[in-house]
N, C-alpha and C positions, 0 to 999 in steps of 0.2 A: 740031074738037078743039083746045083750047088747051094748049100745052106750056109748062111752067114749071120753072125751076130755082131751088131754095133753097140758098144757100151758107152753111155753118156759120161761126161766129165767125172773122173775119179777124184774125190776131194779128201785129202789127208789120210790119216791112219784109219778112220772109220770106213772110208771108201775102199781102202785096200783090204780091210778085214772082210767086208761082205763079198768082195770079188773073190778072195781066197776061199770063202765058205761056199759060195753059190755057183761060181763059174764051172768047175769041173763037172758037176751034175748037169748043168745046162748043156754043156758040150755033149755029154753022153746021151741025154734024153732026146736031143734034137739032131744028133748025128752031124754036128757042125763041121764044116770044111775049113772055116777060117773065123777068127775072132779079132775084131778091131776095136780098140778102146782109146778114148781120149784121156791122156794122163798128165795134162799140163798143170793140174792143181794137186797132184799126188803128194807133193812134199809140203805138208803143212798148209796147203791151199795155194802155194805160190811156186810153180815150177816143178821140176822133177830132177832127181839125182841118178847117177848111174846105178847105185845100189837098189833104189826103188824101182827103176826100170827093169832090172834083172828079176826082182821079186814079182813084178807084174807079168813078165814073160813066163815065169815059173808057174803062175796060176793057170796058164793056158792061152794067154793073149798072144796073137801072132804079129800084130802091128800096133804100135802105140802112135797115135796122132797127137797134135798139140795145137798151140795158138799163140796168143800174145804174151803168155807167161813163160814161154819155152826157155828164155835166157835168164830167168830169175835166180837160178842156182848155177853159179859159175863153173862148178865141176862138170857141167853137162857139155860144155863146148868140145873138149877133146873126145868125149865119149860118143857124141852124135856123129862125128866124122867116121868113126870105125864101126858104128852099129846102124846098118841100113834100115833096120825095122823100126827105128825111132825116127819119126818124121817131124819136120817143122814145115810151116806153110810154104808152099812152092813159090809164092809171089814175094818172098823176101828178095832183096836186090842181089845181083850177081856178086860172088865173092863171099857170101855169107856161109857160115859153117853148115854142114848137114845137107839134107836133100828133102825134096817135097813129094817124091813118088817112089814106089817100089813095086816089084812083082814078086809074089811069094807062091810056093806050091801049096796045094790043098793038104790038110791033115791026112786025108785018105790016100791020095795018090800024087806023086811028084809030077805026073804028066798033066794034071789039072792045075792051071795057074790063075791067080787072081791079082789084078792090078789095084793099087790103092793110091789115091791122090789126096793131099792135105792142102787146103787153101785158107786164107784169111780174108775176111771182108774189110772194107775201108770206111763204111759209114759208122761214125762214133768209135772208130778203131784207129790204129796207127797208120801212118802214111807209107803204105807199101805199093808195090807195082800192081797194076790192074789185074784182079783175079780172072776176069772174063777173057782178057787177052793172053794171060799166062796159061790157062788150062787147056786150050785147044791143041797146041803143039804137044803137050804131055799126053793127051788122049790118043793122038795119032801115033805117038811113040809106043805107048802101051798096047795099042790095038794090033801092032805087028806080032805080038806074042799071045794076046788073050782078048776075048770079047767081054770078059767079066771085069768091069772097072767100077770101083766104089769110091765115092768122094765124101770126105769130111770137110764141110764148109764152116769154119769157125768164125761166126759173124754175129753182130749185135742186132741188126735191123732185119725184121721179118721180110720186108719188101726186097731186100738184097738177096736173101736166101731163096725166096720164091722166084725172083727173076733169074737167078743162076740155074734153078731147077728147070724152068721152061727153056732156057737157053741150051741146056745140055740134054733135054729130053730126047731119047732115042740114041744118044751118043755114049751115055754111061748107064750102068745097071742100077745105080742108086746114088742119091745125094741126100745126106743127112746133115742138118745143122747142129752145131754145138755152141757152147759159150754162155748161154743165158741161164743154164742150170735148171730150167723149168720145162718138164716134158710137155710137148704140145699134143693135141688130140686130132691132128690133121694128116695122119699117115694115109697115103694113097698111092695108086699106080697111075702115072701120067699116060696120056694116049700113046706115046712113042715107046713105052716099056720101061721107063725109069721110075723106080720107087722113090718116094719123097716123104720127109717129115721135117718140119721147121726146126724142132730141137729134140734131141734124144733125151734130154733131162740130165739128171745128176746121179752119180753113184756115191752116196755119202749121207750125212745127217739131214733129214727133212725138217726137224724142229730147229730151224735156223733161218738166217737170211742168206740164201743161196750158198749154204754150207758154213757160214761163219756165225759165231755166237751173236745173238740178236742185240744184247745190250751194248756191245762194242760198236756195232753198225748204227744203232739208234743214236748213240752218243755222238758219232761222227756227223749224222744228219742234224742233230740239235745244235751242236757247237761249231761245226766246221773246223774243229781242231784236229791235228794229227792224232790218229788212234791206231794202236797195234791190234789188228784183227787176229782172231784165234778160231781154229776149227771147232765147231760144235760137236755134240756127241749123241743126241737123241734121235730115235726113230730112223734108223739107218735103212736105206733102200738102194736097190740096184735098178737103174733105168736104162732102156735102150730099145732096139728093135731086132726082130728076126726077119731074115730075107730068104726067099727062094728064088734062084736065078737060073734060067736056061743057059747051060754052059756053051752051047753052040752059037746062039744068037746074042747072048749077053743081055737078054731082056728079063726084067723082074716079073715073077709070076705071083708073088705074095709078099706082103709086108704086114707085120703085126707088132704091136708094142710089147715091151717087157717091163714089168714092175714087180720086183721081188723084195720081200722083207726078211729080216732075221726071224 
């Protein structure tokens, strides 16, 4: 049985702090084979830098996924080309830097492999290629080496995430939504053996508006004037899910939410 943790969007320094504090013990307690974390808000809430990515890897994360903020920090472009474990959504147009999928070995054994795919939604998001049409060839490519395939679907609309989960049921081991920063309570195993949750939640300050200081966000809503958002600091939590997957068939056997506090 392969044990996987998926960690919700890491927001700024508070998110990185609790990851550093809690993840090593989580790996040990649950004998985790792989850890996947969304890091696109890790640099002050907007994007990720090479230095921050390396710090996240040092915490025990094996693959960093991302989303619409992946290009916010310019230094990331040359780094993402040489670091295959930092993913950007696979449905960016051809010619874009980086990659949207990777196969990695288990922490326990190099013979056990796990495939990871990163996708972005299109409803209320940027105009990218169709994630539904993009993902199937990638699954077929990864299945040549492993049956265990995990998808981070970085999307706004619940309907789009659910539709993708049903579309991929039985073809991937798990599909977890990211982007909205609010952990949902709908974790389940679909009939074909795919684990699903609409959103992993956020790793960062809960006393906030999805990670940002509330007064700045409220001012933006009240005035519609440009406002410089700033990462909040109170009530830091780590959100995500734990998965157990049959390595031979690639079917999920268990999914459970993670919610850890300092």
